[in-house]
C-alpha positions in Angstrom: -19.8 -1.8 -11.9 -20.5 1.8 -11.0 -19.1 4.8 -12.9 -16.3 5.5 -10.5 -15.2 1.8 -10.7 -15.1 2.0 -14.5 -13.1 5.2 -14.5 -10.7 3.8 -11.8 -10.1 0.6 -13.7 -9.5 2.7 -16.9 -7.0 4.9 -15.1 -5.1 1.9 -13.8 -5.0 0.3 -17.2 -3.6 3.5 -18.7 -0.9 3.7 -16.0 0.4 0.3 -17.1 -0.2 0.9 -20.8 2.0 4.0 -20.8 4.7 2.3 -18.8 4.4 4.3 -15.5 3.2 1.2 -13.7 6.5 -0.5 -14.7 9.2 2.2 -14.5 8.1 3.9 -11.3 8.1 0.7 -9.1 11.5 -0.3 -10.6 13.0 3.1 -10.0 11.8 3.4 -6.4 12.9 -0.2 -5.6 16.4 0.6 -6.9 16.3 3.9 -5.0 15.3 2.1 -1.8 17.9 -0.7 -1.8 20.7 1.7 -2.8 20.8 3.2 0.7 21.5 0.0 2.7 23.9 -1.4 0.0 25.8 1.9 -0.3 26.1 2.2 3.5 27.4 -1.3 3.8 29.9 -1.2 1.0 31.0 2.4 1.6 34.5 1.5 2.9 35.2 -0.5 -0.3 33.7 2.2 -2.5 36.0 4.8 -0.8 39.0 2.4 -1.1 38.4 2.0 -4.9 37.6 5.6 -5.8 39.5 7.5 -3.1 43.1 7.1 -4.3 44.2 6.5 -0.7 47.8 5.6 0.1 48.7 1.9 0.2 48.0 0.3 3.6 45.4 2.9 4.6 42.7 1.6 6.8 39.2 2.9 6.5 37.0 2.8 9.6 33.5 4.3 9.4 30.9 4.1 12.2 28.4 1.4 11.4 24.9 3.0 11.3 22.0 1.3 13.0 19.1 -0.2 11.0 16.9 2.7 12.1 19.4 5.2 10.7 19.6 3.4 7.4 15.9 3.4 6.9 15.8 7.1 7.9 18.2 7.6 5.1 15.8 5.7 2.8 13.0 8.1 3.7 15.3 11.0 3.0 16.0 9.6 -0.5 12.2 9.3 -1.0 11.8 12.9 0.0 14.3 14.1 -2.7 14.8 11.9 -5.7 11.6 9.8 -4.9 9.4 12.9 -5.0 10.9 14.0 -8.3 10.1 10.6 -9.7 6.5 10.8 -8.4 6.0 14.3 -9.8 7.3 13.1 -13.1 4.9 10.2 -13.2 1.9 12.1 -12.0 2.2 15.7 -13.3 0.1 15.1 -16.5 -2.7 12.9 -15.1 -5.2 15.6 -15.8 -3.5 18.0 -18.2 -2.9 15.5 -21.0 -6.7 14.9 -21.4 -7.4 18.6 -21.2 -4.9 19.3 -23.9 -6.2 16.7 -26.4 -9.8 17.4 -25.4 -10.3 13.8 -24.4 -11.7 15.1 -21.1 -14.6 16.7 -23.0 -15.6 13.4 -24.5 -15.5 11.7 -21.1 -17.6 14.4 -19.5 -20.2 14.1 -22.3 -21.1 10.7 -20.7 -23.0 10.4 -17.4 -19.8 11.1 -15.4 -19.6 13.7 -12.7 -16.5 15.9 -12.2 -16.0 14.4 -8.7 -15.9 10.9 -10.1 -13.5 11.9 -12.8 -11.1 13.7 -10.5 -11.3 11.1 -7.7 -10.7 8.2 -10.1 -7.4 9.8 -11.3 -6.4 10.6 -7.7 -7.2 7.1 -6.5 -5.3 5.4 -9.3 -2.2 7.5 -8.7 -2.4 6.6 -5.0 -2.5 2.9 -5.8 0.5 3.3 -8.1 2.6 5.6 -5.9 1.8 4.0 -2.5 2.1 0.5 -3.9 5.5 1.2 -5.6 6.8 2.9 -2.5 5.7 0.1 -0.2 7.4 -2.5 -2.3 10.6 -0.4 -2.3 10.4 0.2 1.5 9.9 -3.5 2.1 13.0 -4.3 0.0 15.0 -1.6 1.8 13.9 -3.0 5.2 14.9 -6.5 4.1 18.4 -5.5 3.2 18.7 -3.3 6.2 17.9 -6.2 8.5 20.2 -8.4 6.5 23.2 -6.1 6.6 22.6 -4.0 9.7 20.7 -4.2 13.0 17.1 -5.4 13.1 14.2 -3.0 12.7 10.9 -4.2 14.1 8.3 -4.7 11.4 5.6 -2.8 13.3 7.9 0.2 13.5 8.5 -0.1 9.8 4.8 -0.4 8.9 3.7 2.6 11.1 6.5 4.6 9.7 5.4 3.8 6.2 1.8 4.6 6.9 2.8 8.1 8.1 5.0 8.7 5.1 2.2 7.4 2.8 0.0 10.2 4.0 2.6 12.7 3.0 2.7 11.2 -0.5 -1.1 11.4 -0.7 -0.8 15.1 0.1 1.7 15.5 -2.6 -0.6 13.8 -5.1 -3.4 16.0 -4.0 -1.3 19.1 -4.7 -0.5 17.6 -8.2 -4.2 17.1 -8.9 -5.1 20.6 -7.9 -2.2 22.1 -9.9 -3.4 20.0 -12.9 -6.8 21.8 -12.9 -5.3 25.3 -12.6 -2.4 24.8 -15.1 -2.3 23.2 -18.6 1.4 22.6 -19.3 3.0 19.6 -17.5 6.2 21.6 -16.9 4.3 24.3 -15.1 2.4 21.7 -13.0 5.6 20.0 -12.0 7.4 23.3 -11.2 4.6 24.8 -9.1 4.0 21.4 -7.3 7.7 21.0 -6.5 7.9 24.7 -5.3 5.0 24.1 -2.9 6.3 20.8 -1.6 9.9 22.1 -1.3 8.8 25.3 0.4 6.6 23.4 2.9 9.4 21.0 3.7 12.0 23.8 4.1 9.7 25.9 6.3 8.7 22.9 8.4 12.4 22.1 9.0 13.2 25.8 9.8 10.2 26.5 12.0 9.9 23.1 13.7 7.7 24.3 16.6 5.5 26.7 14.7 4.8 24.2 11.9 4.8 21.0 13.8 1.4 20.1 12.4 2.4 20.7 8.8 1.9 17.8 6.3 5.7 18.0 5.6 6.4 17.1 9.2 5.0 13.6 8.5 8.3 12.6 7.0 10.1 13.6 10.2 7.6 11.7 12.4 8.0 8.7 10.1 11.7 8.7 10.8 11.3 9.1 14.5 8.8 6.2 14.7 11.5 3.9 13.5 13.5 4.5 16.7 10.6 4.6 19.1 7.0 3.6 18.4 5.5 6.5 20.2 2.3 8.2 18.8 2.3 11.7 20.2 -0.5 14.2 20.1 1.4 16.2 17.5 1.4 13.3 15.2 -2.4 13.0 15.6 -2.9 16.7 14.8 -0.6 16.5 11.8 -2.5 13.5 10.4 -5.8 15.5 10.8 -4.4 18.6 9.3 -3.0 16.6 6.3 -6.3 14.8 5.7 -8.2 18.1 5.8 -5.7 19.7 3.5 -6.1 16.8 1.0 -9.9 17.3 1.2 -9.6 21.0 0.5 -7.2 20.5 -2.4 -9.6 18.0 -4.0 -12.6 20.4 -3.5 -10.5 23.2 -5.1 -9.6 20.8 -8.0 -13.3 19.9 -8.6 -14.4 23.5 -8.4 -11.7 24.7 -10.8 -12.3 21.9 -13.3 -16.0 22.7 -13.4 -15.2 26.3 -14.0 -12.6 25.6 -16.7 -14.4 22.8 -18.7 -17.9 24.1 -18.5 -17.4 27.8 -19.2 
């Protein structure tokens, strides 16, 4: 097995050894299925908690399956991202703090292999967990609401996955510039939130922003149409991830070898 493979396997083992490989999938699954279940039982929830007068009838418009899954993506973009940041914020900083990274780098390991193995392991964990959660949400949505075609769901997930990979790239880069986990989380959330807010505010000007992927993922659920803007956004996101990883490698070399 090559060096990258050994490091990648080590990172995956550590993710399950420290519990992240367990609590993150469970948390995201619960987050995903909450949306269709809450929408379906909302009249009963309001009836129980709303202190309405006796005999009152609650009539709420029934959302379509596409609208429910769009709500799931919205949940991922708020609570889900916070969970992902919590699980990934110390992937590099912990080893820098306890000097374990120095021991690793004393072996025939390049910085690129070291950074990429951590990035790839986090992608497997985050994308895998989100996919299981999205499948569960899709199942309950089809069961309780209108049918959503599986091809729409898959394409939607692939677009949203690229947004998650960008977020992980931001976390990797932040981990090489900052040492404290709180600072890494704070800066990463600030960057992600600012990009999302600006992409929503300036829709036309920032239609190729990585944050726009979450919006395109929601639209794909309604109509499987791959526009030129989606293609450009995918390219910009991939280039941004590449540049963030280059910055992370360069910064790590400068910090650890000076």
